[in-house]
Phi, psi and omega in degrees: 000133179289159185296325183286327177295321178293322180297319179290326177301311181297316178300318184289326175296317181291320178296318179293323178298317184291319173298318175295324175296316177299314177305315179301315176303315182299319181293328179295320175301312178297323176296315183294318185275347184296123180078001178289122182284126173232149177286169183302142183067023175230155178224158182274134172221159181272120176240116184055035176082004179243143173296134183219138178274124180235153178291138173285155181287124182298332180294345180266004177295142176303143180297148173272133183256014176230163184295144184306325187286348187263307195212357187245304191292154175229155179247132181277162175293359173251027175055039178244136185267133172247138191294338179200169178289327176297321177291319180300300186298324178291323179296320181297317177303312178298322180296318179292322177297332178274001174094011181280122189278317181254096184258155178288162175242167174285126181273312177196158183285147180103174178293149178295139176268154178297118182292139180246147180297141170277087187288156176306317184295320183282332176290318182295329176266001185295317185301319177299311179294324178296317180296320179291321180296323178293318177300314182293323180292315179294324181288324177296321181291331182272320187236352181082006181232148177255005181302133177239144184290138179280132181288122177293162181295325177234074184298133179288166181299319183296322183290314177307314179301314179299316175298318178303316181299317180294324178292315179299319178299316182292318181295321178287321178299312181292323178298309181296329180286322180289323181289069186297331183266359174059038178259013178068020176215154181247118178264178189296324178292326179284327175297329181308322179303325179276315183302321186291341178283327189241352187300319178297338178260335186233104186290343183267006184305303184297321182292319180300309187282338177291328179281340181285326182299152177271195183294335181280002180064024176236160180243111179274182190291322175296316177296329180293309183295318180299322180306322179262021177064028182225068176312144194294325183234011182237156175060037178283132176284358183273350185270000000 
């Protein structure tokens, strides 16, 4: 064997040995991280030889294959649009790692809408619009139709009694649906499920429900009914 043939053999052996060493290191990392618990949008990496949870890079999120207005983008509570929920959650992960205590949440799906002021007039009429929306939503869930009875100019006592009953039924239905932990109060995280449905259309949503809550920032059943002007057992037009 000529000297240059031997040289190339040695180079090949060294390269193979290096590749095997790299593979061995990768297997060691995989073994140390295997089964290591990390929160959502975090992954295990070795830091100083120890398995550590680090935030995934938002840039590595899969691309959205549908138009943003239809199914990918989300609007945060700070009125900032993120191109997908993946990008949003991984960004929040990085913010928490940097020590940010108050991070935004997803307000509603889709691009953020231009905020309009919650004028006194719009706020005063919000309760009626919200009550109508609840009646229609509850009726759709129960019967598959959203038809709502048109209020006559001079409603009879019987009509007012029937409307009161429909309002009571819709308020009870929505309260039970929001109270997911069944502790007879609605906290901010539970209220978020309702806000995200209507906030893009109703700018007074947050202000209205913030005023409904008590000092503990939660809404109990009495506060919920009183907020809509419908105490559960008082002022019934049916009496």
